[in-house]
Structures are given as structure tokens and as C-alpha cells.
C-alpha positions as a Markdown table, in Angstrom:
| # | Residue | x | y | z |
|---|---|---|---|---|
| 1 | Met | -97.8 | -149.2 | -66.0 |
| 2 | Ile | -96.2 | -147.9 | -62.2 |
| 3 | Lys | -97.5 | -144.9 | -60.4 |
| 4 | Ile | -95.0 | -143.5 | -58.6 |
| 5 | Asn | -96.0 | -141.0 | -55.5 |
| 6 | Leu | -93.2 | -138.4 | -55.3 |
| 7 | Leu | -95.4 | -136.1 | -52.7 |
| 8 | Asn | -96.0 | -138.8 | -50.5 |
| 9 | Thr | -91.9 | -139.7 | -50.5 |
| 10 | Tyr | -90.7 | -136.1 | -49.9 |
| 11 | Lys | -93.2 | -136.2 | -47.0 |
| 12 | Glu | -91.9 | -138.6 | -45.7 |
| 13 | Ala | -88.2 | -137.8 | -46.1 |
| 14 | Ala | -89.1 | -134.1 | -44.5 |
| 15 | Gly | -91.1 | -135.8 | -41.9 |
| 16 | Gly | -87.7 | -138.1 | -40.7 |
| 17 | Ser | -85.4 | -135.0 | -41.2 |
| 18 | Ser | -86.9 | -132.8 | -38.9 |
| 19 | Ala | -87.5 | -135.5 | -36.6 |
| 20 | Gly | -83.3 | -136.0 | -36.6 |
| 21 | Ala | -83.1 | -132.7 | -36.3 |
| 22 | Ser | -85.4 | -132.5 | -33.0 |
| 23 | Gly | -82.4 | -135.6 | -32.1 |
| 24 | Asn | -79.7 | -133.2 | -32.3 |
| 25 | Ile | -79.0 | -131.8 | -28.8 |
| 26 | Val | -77.6 | -127.4 | -29.2 |
| 27 | Leu | -76.1 | -125.3 | -25.8 |
| 28 | Ser | -76.8 | -122.1 | -25.5 |
| 29 | Asp | -73.8 | -119.5 | -24.7 |
| 30 | Asp | -74.1 | -119.4 | -21.2 |
| 31 | Asp | -73.8 | -123.0 | -20.7 |
| 32 | Glu | -70.1 | -123.3 | -22.0 |
| 33 | Lys | -69.8 | -119.8 | -21.1 |
| 34 | Lys | -70.6 | -121.6 | -17.3 |
| 35 | Lys | -68.4 | -124.7 | -18.5 |
| 36 | Ile | -65.8 | -122.8 | -18.7 |
| 37 | Leu | -64.9 | -121.0 | -16.2 |
| 38 | Thr | -65.9 | -124.6 | -13.5 |
| 39 | Glu | -62.9 | -125.6 | -15.7 |
| 40 | Phe | -60.6 | -122.3 | -14.7 |
| 41 | Ala | -61.8 | -122.7 | -11.6 |
| 42 | Lys | -61.0 | -125.4 | -11.4 |
| 43 | Arg | -57.5 | -125.2 | -12.4 |
| 44 | Ala | -57.3 | -122.0 | -10.3 |
| 45 | Leu | -57.7 | -123.9 | -7.1 |
| 46 | Val | -55.8 | -126.9 | -8.2 |
| 47 | Val | -52.9 | -123.6 | -7.9 |
| 48 | Ile | -53.7 | -122.2 | -5.2 |
| 49 | Ile | -54.0 | -125.1 | -3.5 |
| 50 | Gly | -50.7 | -126.7 | -3.6 |
| 51 | Pro | -49.4 | -123.6 | -2.8 |
| 52 | Leu | -50.9 | -123.6 | 0.4 |
| 53 | Ala | -50.1 | -126.7 | 1.0 |
| 54 | Leu | -46.6 | -126.9 | 0.8 |
| 55 | Tyr | -46.2 | -123.6 | 2.8 |
| 56 | Ile | -48.8 | -125.1 | 5.9 |
| 57 | Tyr | -46.4 | -127.5 | 5.5 |
| 58 | Glu | -43.4 | -125.6 | 6.1 |
| 59 | Met | -44.9 | -123.6 | 8.5 |
| 60 | Gln | -45.0 | -127.0 | 10.4 |
| 61 | Thr | -42.0 | -128.9 | 9.3 |
| 62 | Leu | -39.3 | -126.3 | 9.2 |
| 63 | Pro | -39.3 | -125.0 | 13.1 |
| 64 | Glu | -38.8 | -128.5 | 14.1 |
| 65 | Leu | -36.2 | -129.4 | 11.9 |
| 66 | Gln | -34.4 | -126.1 | 12.8 |
| 67 | Arg | -34.6 | -127.4 | 16.3 |
| 68 | Glu | -32.9 | -130.4 | 15.4 |
| 69 | Met | -30.2 | -128.6 | 13.4 |
| 70 | Asn | -29.5 | -126.7 | 16.6 |
| 71 | Thr | -29.7 | -129.9 | 18.7 |
| 72 | Leu | -27.6 | -131.7 | 16.4 |
| 73 | Asn | -24.6 | -128.4 | 15.6 |
| 74 | Ala | -24.0 | -128.2 | 19.7 |
| 75 | Arg | -23.7 | -131.6 | 19.9 |
| 76 | Leu | -21.0 | -131.5 | 16.7 |
| 77 | Ala | -19.7 | -128.5 | 18.7 |
| 78 | Glu | -19.6 | -130.5 | 21.8 |
| 79 | Met | -17.7 | -133.3 | 20.2 |
| 80 | Gln | -15.2 | -130.6 | 18.7 |
| 81 | Glu | -14.6 | -129.2 | 21.7 |
| 82 | Phe | -14.2 | -132.7 | 23.7 |
| 83 | Asn | -12.0 | -133.6 | 20.3 |
| 84 | Asn | -9.4 | -130.4 | 21.0 |
| 85 | Ser | -9.4 | -131.3 | 25.0 |
| 86 | Lys | -8.3 | -134.8 | 23.6 |
| 87 | Gln | -5.7 | -133.4 | 21.4 |
| 88 | Asp | -4.6 | -131.2 | 23.9 |
| 89 | Leu | -3.9 | -134.1 | 27.0 |
| 90 | Ala | -2.1 | -135.8 | 24.6 |
| 91 | Asn | 0.1 | -132.7 | 23.1 |
| 92 | Glu | 0.9 | -132.2 | 27.1 |
| 93 | Ile | 1.4 | -136.1 | 27.6 |
| 94 | Lys | 3.9 | -136.1 | 25.1 |
| 95 | Lys | 5.6 | -133.4 | 25.4 |
| 96 | Tyr | 5.9 | -134.4 | 29.3 |
| 97 | Glu | 7.6 | -138.1 | 27.6 |
| 98 | Gln | 9.5 | -136.0 | 25.8 |
| 99 | Glu | 10.7 | -134.0 | 28.7 |
| 100 | Gln | 11.4 | -137.0 | 31.0 |
| 101 | Glu | 13.2 | -138.1 | 28.0 |
| 102 | Gln | 15.6 | -135.9 | 28.2 |
| 103 | Phe | 15.5 | -135.8 | 32.0 |
| 104 | Asn | 16.6 | -139.7 | 32.2 |
| 105 | Ala | 19.0 | -138.4 | 29.3 |
| 106 | Gln | 20.9 | -136.2 | 31.1 |
| 107 | Met | 20.6 | -138.2 | 34.8 |
| 108 | Asp | 21.8 | -140.9 | 33.2 |
| 109 | Phe | 25.2 | -139.2 | 31.6 |
| 110 | Ile | 25.1 | -137.6 | 35.5 |
| 111 | Asn | 25.2 | -140.6 | 36.5 |
| 112 | Lys | 27.9 | -142.0 | 34.5 |
| 113 | Ile | 30.2 | -139.6 | 35.6 |
| 114 | Thr | 29.9 | -140.0 | 39.0 |
| 115 | Arg | 30.3 | -144.3 | 38.6 |
| 116 | Asp | 33.3 | -143.0 | 36.3 |
| 117 | Lys | 34.4 | -140.7 | 39.1 |
| 118 | Val | 34.0 | -143.3 | 42.0 |
| 119 | Asn | 35.8 | -146.2 | 39.5 |
| 120 | Glu | 38.7 | -144.1 | 39.6 |
| 121 | Tyr | 38.3 | -143.3 | 43.4 |
| 122 | Lys | 37.9 | -147.1 | 44.0 |
| 123 | Leu | 40.4 | -147.9 | 41.6 |
| 124 | Phe | 43.4 | -145.6 | 42.9 |
| 125 | Gln | 42.6 | -146.0 | 46.3 |
| 126 | His | 43.2 | -149.9 | 45.6 |
| 127 | Leu | 46.2 | -149.4 | 43.6 |
| 128 | Lys | 47.5 | -147.7 | 46.2 |
| 129 | Asp | 47.3 | -149.2 | 49.2 |
| 130 | Ser | 47.9 | -153.2 | 47.7 |
| 131 | Thr | 50.6 | -152.5 | 44.9 |
| 132 | Pro | 54.0 | -153.7 | 45.7 |
| 133 | Glu | 56.8 | -151.9 | 46.7 |
| 134 | Asn | 58.6 | -153.2 | 44.1 |
| 135 | Val | 56.1 | -152.7 | 41.5 |
| 136 | Trp | 55.2 | -149.5 | 39.6 |
| 137 | Ile | 52.8 | -148.5 | 37.1 |
| 138 | Asn | 54.1 | -147.4 | 33.5 |
| 139 | Lys | 51.0 | -147.0 | 32.5 |
| 140 | Leu | 47.0 | -147.0 | 32.9 |
| 141 | Glu | 44.0 | -146.0 | 30.5 |
| 142 | Leu | 40.1 | -146.5 | 31.2 |
| 143 | Met | 37.8 | -145.9 | 28.5 |
| 144 | Asp | 34.2 | -147.3 | 29.3 |
| 145 | Asn | 35.4 | -148.8 | 31.9 |
| 146 | Leu | 37.7 | -150.8 | 30.6 |
| 147 | Leu | 40.8 | -150.9 | 32.1 |
| 148 | Thr | 44.2 | -151.7 | 30.8 |
| 149 | Ile | 47.2 | -151.2 | 32.5 |
| 150 | Thr | 50.9 | -151.5 | 32.1 |
| 151 | Ala | 53.3 | -152.2 | 35.0 |
| 152 | Glu | 56.7 | -153.6 | 35.7 |
| 153 | Ser | 58.6 | -155.6 | 38.5 |
| 154 | Asp | 62.2 | -157.4 | 39.4 |
| 155 | Asp | 60.2 | -160.0 | 41.1 |
| 156 | Ser | 57.8 | -162.2 | 39.3 |
| 157 | Lys | 55.8 | -163.3 | 42.5 |
| 158 | Glu | 55.2 | -159.6 | 43.0 |
| 159 | Ile | 53.3 | -159.4 | 39.8 |
| 160 | Glu | 51.8 | -162.1 | 40.7 |
| 161 | Lys | 50.8 | -160.8 | 43.6 |
| 162 | Phe | 49.1 | -157.1 | 42.3 |
| 163 | Ile | 47.6 | -159.4 | 39.4 |
| 164 | Gln | 45.6 | -161.3 | 42.4 |
| 165 | Arg | 45.1 | -158.3 | 44.6 |
| 166 | Leu | 43.6 | -156.7 | 41.4 |
| 167 | Ser | 41.4 | -159.5 | 40.8 |
| 168 | Asn | 39.8 | -159.8 | 44.2 |
| 169 | Ala | 39.1 | -156.5 | 44.2 |
| 170 | Asp | 35.2 | -156.1 | 44.5 |
| 171 | Phe | 34.5 | -153.7 | 40.8 |
| 172 | Ile | 36.9 | -156.2 | 39.1 |
| 173 | Ser | 36.0 | -158.3 | 36.7 |
| 174 | Asn | 37.2 | -160.6 | 33.8 |
| 175 | Leu | 40.9 | -159.1 | 34.1 |
| 176 | Val | 43.0 | -161.2 | 31.1 |
| 177 | Pro | 46.8 | -161.4 | 31.5 |
| 178 | Leu | 47.6 | -159.3 | 28.3 |
| 179 | Ser | 51.5 | -159.0 | 27.6 |
| 180 | Gln | 54.5 | -160.8 | 29.6 |
| 181 | Thr | 58.2 | -159.4 | 28.7 |
| 182 | Asn | 61.8 | -159.1 | 30.1 |
| 183 | Lys | 63.5 | -156.0 | 30.2 |
| 184 | Lys | 67.6 | -156.5 | 30.5 |
| 185 | Asp | 69.4 | -154.2 | 32.6 |
| 186 | Phe | 66.9 | -151.7 | 33.8 |
| 187 | Tyr | 68.5 | -148.2 | 33.1 |
| 188 | Asn | 71.8 | -149.7 | 33.8 |
| 189 | Thr | 71.7 | -150.8 | 36.7 |
| 190 | Gly | 72.3 | -154.9 | 35.9 |
| 191 | Val | 68.7 | -155.4 | 37.2 |
| 192 | Asp | 67.1 | -157.7 | 34.9 |
| 193 | Thr | 62.9 | -156.5 | 34.7 |
| 194 | Thr | 59.4 | -157.9 | 33.7 |
| 195 | Val | 57.4 | -155.8 | 31.7 |
| 196 | Phe | 53.2 | -157.1 | 32.2 |
| 197 | Thr | 50.3 | -155.5 | 30.3 |
| 198 | Val | 46.8 | -156.5 | 32.0 |
| 199 | Arg | 43.5 | -155.8 | 30.9 |
| 200 | Ala | 40.4 | -155.5 | 33.0 |
| 201 | Gln | 36.2 | -154.6 | 33.5 |
| 202 | Met | 35.0 | -152.1 | 35.1 |
| 203 | Asn | 31.9 | -153.0 | 37.2 |
| 204 | Ser | 29.5 | -150.4 | 37.4 |
| 205 | Asp | 27.1 | -151.7 | 39.2 |
| 206 | Ala | 29.6 | -152.5 | 42.3 |
| 207 | Ala | 30.7 | -148.5 | 41.0 |
| 208 | Gly | 27.5 | -147.2 | 41.4 |
| 209 | Gly | 26.5 | -148.9 | 44.7 |
| 210 | Ala | 29.4 | -147.5 | 46.4 |
| 211 | Pro | 28.2 | -144.8 | 48.4 |
């Protein structure tokens, strides 16, 4: 027969329960409040320090950045002014070159007219002084320094003399006979004549060098 002491077992169980209960930590309301306040203070401090640090950084950095920006703006303004002055100078140079080209064109035209007039004067003076008496000029054309003369004579030797004298003139070059035809009974005078045409180049350089 087996006997079980239930009382001792209950006591032991009760004693174990008491011991287990005595091992637990129980917090009071004051400790909980302190813990909450501490966490709140930490978070509030973080929230306050962030903007404060940013404000201090801005107060120290922004003036320096502003000075650098002002310096850059001043340099940019100087560069723009320099570029504008260069552009104005380039426009003035271009305007001067255009005026110079226009002036040169006018002078070239005047010089050409002068050379042409000198050519004409020298040509007429030469023809007056060197044309034989029995050679007469029927037609004379001068276009772009190209001279064409159609003349007539009753003496072939005088024709040769006329051509030779004309070719020896310092303002004449490349003289070429173009045609030569015989004409019978000149104006019913019973005289036969020869009509001839020559072409030559007027030398502008020689004419330009003349006084």
C-alpha cells in the first residue's frame, strides 16, 4: 500500500510558486513616466538640433557663397562688356572696310575714266601728228581699250607707213590688220583707193603713267 502526502506536495508547489513570483521585476508608474519623458526629450532634442545646425551652417556659409556669386557676376559683367566692345570694334572695322571698298571702287572708276580720256587724247594727238596726208580715217571705235580703225588711201605705201607709225606708239599693242579691199573710181574721180581696217589694244598702264 502506497501513501502520498498531499499536504507536503502542495506546500512545495506553493513555495515554488512564491519563489518564481519573487524573481519577476515589477515597474512602478513613476519609472514608466521617467522613461517616456527621457525618450521624448531625446527626440525633441534631435528635432531642435537639426534646424539649429542648419541655421548655423547657413549663417556661416551663405555670406561666403554670396560673395563668390557677386564676384562671378562682376566677372561676367566685365566679360560681357568686353565682348560688346569687341563686337562694336568688329562692326566699326567691317563698316570701315565696306566704306574703303566703296571708295576704292569709285577711285577705280575715276581712274578708268581718266585713263580712257588720256588714251583718247593721246590717240587723237598721235593720229593728228602721224597720219599721212593721203590717208583719211573713215571710222574709229574705242571700246574697253580695244581700238578699231577703218581708213582709206590711194597709196599702199602710205597705208604701210600709217600702220607702222600706229604700231610704234607707246600706248598701242597687238596691232593686227583685219581686212583690206580695193575700191574703184573713188567718188567718180577715176582714182582707185584701198579701204583697210586694223585693230589694236590700248595700254592702260602706259596711259595711266602719262601726265
